[in-house]
Structure formats: structure tokens, C-alpha cells
C-alpha positions, 0 to 999 in steps of 0.5 A: 915088216918083212921082205919085199918078195913076201909082201903079197903072200903075207897080205894074202895069208893075213900074216904079220911079222913085227919087231919090237924094242923096249927101253931098258930100265924100270918103272918104280919097282917094275921092269919095263913091260908091255900092258897086259891084254888079250887078242880081240876076235879078229874079223878074218877068223872070228876068233882070238888069235895067238902070238909067236914070239922070237926072243932076241934079248932076255924076256919073260912072256907072262900069260894067264888063261883068262881075265876072270877073277879066277884067271886059271893057269898063270905062268911066266916063261923065260926066254933067251936069245933065239927062244920061241914062245907061243901065247895061245888065243884068248890068253891074257899076256904081257912081255917083260924085260928080264934084264933091265940093264939092257933093252928088250928086243923080240920079233913076232908073228901075229894076224894082220887084223889083230886088236887088243882087248884090255877090258878084263885086265883093266877091271882087275888093275892089271894081270894076276901077277906083277913083275917086281925087282928085288935084289937084282932079280925079278919076282912075281907078286900076286895081284889081290884083285884075282883069286889066282893059283900059284904062278908057274915059272918056266923056261921056253920050250920047243914046239914040235907039235906046231911044226917049229924048229929050234934054232931057226929064225921064225921068219926063215921058217916062214920062208921055208914053208909059208903054210907053217904059221897057219895056226896063227891066222886060222886058230880054230883049225888047231883047236886040239893043240890049244886044248893040249897047250892048256894042260 
């Protein structure tokens, strides 16, 4: 989705803005969430691409560095309305409703020719940590199919290294500077930032 005035520019840049609504409630003992996946290599840049979330209703963005038996760094980033959360290229991730009494809503920037790779996640029957509800709070339980290090629970942070502004909608930030989200469509150009993100 987007504004008609931006259609040609978004297509030229291969940049896609989307909005998602997930239903409230639970599935068994788990809050509603997306299926874990990695962004497949996009033909336009020959690499996995990142995703830039703008949280509109409370959510966790769960992410892990790889889908290997040792998934590397595992973290669940909690976002409140207005927060921005970036998932780096190649990282497995899923979006989790942090308040099952309400629907989960978010906007996101990604590349237009995106694709999903479920291979590693499905081979391990999911991501390395499952969200479960216990006494009205969400806890993350280790998936025994992995040999994972402890999960890090974090709050959304600012991303000045990517030139993003806290409190400004991500679509507005694109309107202010259409080049701002080049790191989404050309991730290899920003390899240094991705390496530092992993630390």
C-alpha cells in the first residue's frame, strides 16, 4: 500500500510498504503469531533482505541469527505503538501478539520481490524459542530441536545508525527522504551496519 503520488518511485526503488492486522486471542497456549521464516534471496539484490517494522499495537519481534542447530543470538524485542524494530538480512524471525486481548497491528518496509524461506525453521519444528502464555504474561520456552544460548528480552531501541527518527512514522520518513530506506533494497551496501547489529 502507499500514496498514489509515490507509486512510480516505490516501484522504481523496488520498495514495498505493507500493513498487517493479526487477530487477537491464542492458539493453544501460544499468542497469535506469524510463522517463523527467513527472507529468501531477492532477485533484485541477490541477497536476503531486512524488514523494518513500525509497531501499532503491542508486539514482540522474535529473531535469531540462523536456523542452524546453533541459532546464534536469539532475542525477542518488545515494541509499543510508535516503536521501530529492524530485523537484519538472513535472520529468522516471527511477529508475536504481545497482548492477546487485542489485535496486533503493524506497518513494515521490505523489498518488493521478497520471498520466504521456511526450510530451516520447519526442519527444527519452529524457531528456537516459543512464546507461551503463563499467568497472563508471555514467556519464551526453548525449542529442544536447537542448541540455543539464552534468549535476550529487549525493548525496541532507536536506530540512528540507519538514519531513522524516533516518533516519526516510517512512511513519513520515506516521504521526507526517499533514499532513507536504501538499506532495505540494497542490503549488501550496508554490510558494516549488519555486522555491528549482530554484536
